[in-house]
C-alpha positions as CSV (number, residue, x, y, z in Angstrom):
1,X,63.7,140.1,58.5
2,X,66.0,139.8,61.6
3,X,63.3,138.2,63.6
4,X,63.9,135.4,61.0
5,X,67.0,135.4,61.7
6,X,66.6,134.8,65.3
7,X,64.3,131.9,64.8
8,X,67.1,130.2,62.6
9,X,69.5,130.7,65.6
10,X,67.0,129.4,67.9
11,X,66.3,126.3,66.0
12,X,70.1,125.7,65.8
13,X,70.7,125.9,69.1
14,X,67.9,124.1,70.2
15,X,68.7,121.1,67.9
16,X,72.5,121.0,68.3
17,X,72.1,121.4,72.3
18,X,69.0,118.8,72.4
19,X,71.5,116.1,70.1
20,X,74.6,116.9,72.6
21,X,72.2,116.2,75.8
22,X,70.9,112.8,74.2
23,X,74.1,112.0,73.1
24,X,75.4,112.2,76.7
25,X,72.7,110.9,78.1
26,X,73.2,107.6,75.8
27,X,77.2,107.4,76.4
28,X,76.2,107.5,80.3
29,X,74.2,104.7,80.0
30,X,77.1,102.8,78.4
31,X,78.2,99.9,80.6
32,X,81.7,100.5,82.7
33,X,81.8,97.8,84.6
34,X,83.3,93.7,83.2
35,X,82.5,91.0,85.0
36,X,84.2,89.9,87.7
37,X,87.5,89.0,87.0
38,X,87.5,90.3,83.7
39,X,88.9,93.7,84.2
40,X,93.1,93.4,84.5
41,X,94.7,95.3,87.5
42,X,97.3,96.7,85.6
43,X,98.6,97.2,81.8
44,X,101.3,96.7,79.2
45,X,102.7,99.4,77.6
46,X,100.2,99.0,74.8
47,X,97.1,99.4,76.3
48,X,98.3,102.5,78.5
49,X,99.2,103.9,74.9
50,X,96.0,103.4,73.6
51,X,93.8,104.6,76.9
52,X,95.6,107.8,76.9
53,X,96.2,108.6,73.5
54,X,94.3,106.3,71.2
55,X,95.7,104.2,68.1
56,X,98.0,107.0,67.1
57,X,99.7,106.6,69.9
58,X,100.1,102.9,69.9
59,X,101.7,103.1,66.3
60,X,104.4,105.8,68.0
61,X,105.5,102.9,71.1
62,X,105.5,100.2,68.5
63,X,107.9,102.2,65.8
64,X,110.1,103.9,69.1
65,X,110.5,100.4,70.4
66,X,111.4,99.1,67.1
67,X,113.8,101.9,66.5
68,X,115.8,101.6,70.3
69,X,116.5,97.6,69.7
70,X,117.6,99.0,66.2
71,X,115.2,96.9,64.4
72,X,113.9,100.0,62.8
73,X,115.3,103.5,61.5
74,X,113.4,106.6,62.2
75,X,114.8,109.4,60.3
76,X,114.7,112.6,61.6
77,X,112.9,113.7,58.1
78,X,109.4,111.4,59.2
79,X,110.7,108.4,57.5
80,X,110.4,104.8,58.6
81,X,112.8,102.3,57.4
82,X,112.3,98.4,58.4
83,X,115.5,96.9,59.1
84,X,114.7,93.3,60.7
85,X,111.3,92.2,59.2
86,X,110.2,90.1,61.9
87,X,107.8,91.4,64.1
88,X,108.4,90.0,68.1
89,X,104.3,90.6,68.2
90,X,101.0,91.2,66.3
91,X,101.9,94.8,66.7
92,X,104.8,95.1,65.6
93,X,103.6,92.9,62.8
94,X,101.4,95.0,61.5
95,X,103.5,98.0,61.9
96,X,105.9,96.3,59.2
97,X,102.7,95.6,57.0
98,X,101.6,99.3,57.4
99,X,105.4,100.3,56.3
100,X,104.4,98.0,53.3
101,X,106.9,95.5,50.6
102,X,109.1,98.3,49.7
103,X,110.1,98.5,53.4
104,X,110.2,102.5,54.2
105,X,107.1,104.8,54.5
106,X,106.6,108.3,56.0
107,X,105.6,107.5,59.9
108,X,101.8,109.7,59.1
109,X,101.1,107.4,57.0
110,X,102.2,104.5,59.1
111,X,100.0,105.8,61.6
112,X,96.8,105.8,59.2
113,X,97.1,102.3,57.7
114,X,98.5,100.9,61.2
115,X,95.3,102.7,63.2
116,X,92.8,100.6,60.6
117,X,94.8,97.2,61.6
118,X,93.4,94.2,62.9
119,X,95.7,93.9,65.9
120,X,94.7,97.5,66.6
121,X,91.2,97.1,66.6
122,X,91.8,93.7,68.7
123,X,93.3,95.7,71.3
124,X,91.0,97.9,71.2
125,X,87.8,95.7,71.4
126,X,89.7,94.1,74.1
127,X,89.9,97.4,76.2
128,X,86.3,98.1,75.6
129,X,84.5,95.0,77.1
130,X,87.0,95.4,80.2
131,X,85.4,98.3,80.9
132,X,88.6,100.5,80.4
133,X,88.0,102.0,77.1
134,X,85.0,104.2,75.7
135,X,83.2,102.7,73.1
136,X,83.9,104.0,69.9
137,X,80.3,104.8,68.8
138,X,79.7,106.9,71.9
139,X,82.9,108.7,71.6
140,X,82.1,109.6,67.9
141,X,78.4,110.5,68.4
142,X,79.7,112.9,71.4
143,X,82.4,114.6,70.0
144,X,79.8,115.2,66.9
145,X,77.4,116.3,68.8
146,X,80.2,119.3,70.3
147,X,81.1,119.9,66.8
148,X,77.5,120.7,65.9
149,X,77.3,122.9,69.0
150,X,79.8,125.0,68.4
151,X,79.2,125.3,64.6
152,X,75.6,126.8,65.7
153,X,77.6,129.3,67.8
154,X,79.2,130.9,64.8
155,X,75.8,130.5,63.5
156,X,74.4,132.7,66.2
157,X,77.3,135.1,65.5
158,X,76.8,135.4,61.8
159,X,73.0,135.4,61.9
160,X,73.3,138.2,64.9
161,X,75.8,140.6,63.1
162,X,74.0,140.3,60.1
163,X,70.5,141.2,61.9
164,X,72.1,144.3,63.6
165,X,73.7,145.0,60.3
166,X,70.0,145.1,58.3
167,X,68.5,146.8,61.6
168,X,68.3,150.7,60.9
169,X,70.0,152.8,63.6
170,X,66.9,154.0,64.9
171,X,65.4,150.6,65.1
172,X,66.8,149.4,68.4
173,X,70.1,147.7,67.4
174,X,70.9,147.3,70.7
175,X,67.8,145.1,71.6
176,X,68.3,143.1,68.7
177,X,71.7,142.3,69.5
178,X,70.5,141.5,73.1
179,X,68.0,138.9,71.8
180,X,70.7,137.2,69.8
181,X,72.7,136.8,72.8
182,X,70.0,134.5,74.4
183,X,70.7,131.5,72.1
184,X,74.4,132.7,72.1
185,X,74.4,131.9,75.4
186,X,72.4,128.5,75.6
187,X,75.2,127.3,73.3
188,X,77.7,128.7,75.2
189,X,77.0,127.2,78.6
190,X,76.0,123.9,77.0
191,X,79.9,124.2,75.8
192,X,81.1,124.5,79.1
193,X,79.1,122.1,81.1
194,X,80.4,119.9,78.5
195,X,84.0,120.5,78.8
196,X,83.5,119.8,82.8
197,X,81.0,116.6,82.7
198,X,81.5,115.2,79.4
199,X,85.1,114.8,78.8
200,X,85.3,110.8,80.2
201,X,83.1,110.2,77.3
202,X,84.9,112.1,74.4
203,X,88.3,110.9,75.3
204,X,90.0,107.0,75.6
205,X,90.0,105.9,78.6
206,X,86.4,105.4,80.6
207,X,86.9,106.6,84.2
208,X,88.3,102.9,85.1
209,X,90.5,102.9,82.7
210,X,91.8,106.4,83.7
211,X,92.1,104.9,87.1
212,X,94.7,102.8,85.9
213,X,96.6,105.4,83.9
214,X,97.0,107.2,87.4
215,X,98.3,104.0,88.8
216,X,101.4,104.4,85.9
217,X,101.7,108.3,85.2
218,X,105.3,108.2,87.2
219,X,106.5,105.1,85.5
220,X,106.3,101.0,85.6
221,X,105.6,100.0,88.5
222,X,108.3,100.1,91.1
223,X,110.6,102.7,88.2
224,X,110.7,106.0,88.4
225,X,111.8,107.7,84.7
226,X,114.8,109.8,84.8
227,X,113.4,113.2,84.2
228,X,114.9,115.7,82.6
229,X,114.6,119.6,82.4
230,X,111.2,120.1,80.4
231,X,109.2,117.0,81.9
232,X,111.2,114.9,79.4
233,X,112.8,111.6,80.2
234,X,116.5,110.8,80.6
235,X,117.3,109.0,76.3
236,X,119.1,106.4,78.5
237,X,116.3,105.0,80.5
238,X,114.2,102.7,77.6
239,X,111.5,101.7,80.3
240,X,111.5,105.3,81.6
241,X,111.2,106.9,77.9
242,X,109.2,104.1,76.8
243,X,105.9,104.9,79.9
244,X,106.5,108.2,79.5
245,X,105.7,108.2,75.8
246,X,103.1,105.7,76.0
247,X,101.4,108.1,78.7
248,X,102.0,111.5,77.8
249,X,103.5,111.4,74.1
250,X,106.1,112.2,71.7
251,X,106.2,115.3,74.0
252,X,108.1,113.7,76.5
253,X,110.9,112.5,74.2
254,X,113.8,114.3,75.0
255,X,116.0,113.7,71.4
256,X,114.7,116.6,69.1
257,X,115.6,113.7,65.6
258,X,112.8,111.5,67.6
259,X,110.8,113.9,68.4
260,X,110.7,115.2,65.0
261,X,110.5,111.9,63.0
262,X,107.4,111.5,65.2
263,X,106.0,115.0,64.7
264,X,106.7,115.2,60.8
265,X,103.2,116.0,58.4
266,X,101.9,114.4,55.2
267,X,102.1,118.1,54.0
268,X,106.1,118.0,54.4
269,X,106.5,114.6,52.2
270,X,104.3,116.2,49.8
271,X,106.1,119.8,49.2
């Protein structure tokens, strides 16, 4: 019986690790260089936000930008309320549309709706075409393959434990466990290598995009945000605050009410 379980474990290890290798090879063939002159040398805040945190980071940046200008209210309860219904660019207009005709919506719902907006897709397509963002199919296939290898690890542990329990003590349970440790070692090593070597293809920014992000990680060109304890930015420094939000996310916000507004979940509003 334990031999059958061992075969299942090996099959799961080979199939999932093989798929991860194929996904890594496909991602490695994705073009990283844009035509000469097509790759920008600087990033807008929205571009930096997308490369650092994806569509949800773009939404957070738009909400906070509008909130700082009193054109939108962000409550600590996690609700966004439109004050000025006229957006200043396509991304702001799409945020207002995502909030809905009533002019008020929970922030998590706004993120979900805004992520599918045409303006966000256009931003993603532009960065991908410039070689700064990882193509969505490569990132999706890679993430799915990694999840499957993790699931295979769990399956191997379960089948191994079951095999040991089904094996009589006098039948060398240790030897049975040793056999299952081999596929577990394979999947574990595959995950370890993926964490080091494949990370650039599971993030939003390509290596070229990460290089540009590194140049502005301390603030806008020629300006360093005033930092507070814990890495947060002085709330009076608008340019620094928005830059830090784009690069580091809501953990860079010093205002607890603003951070609470962006940290709310849909579950909070369903309770």
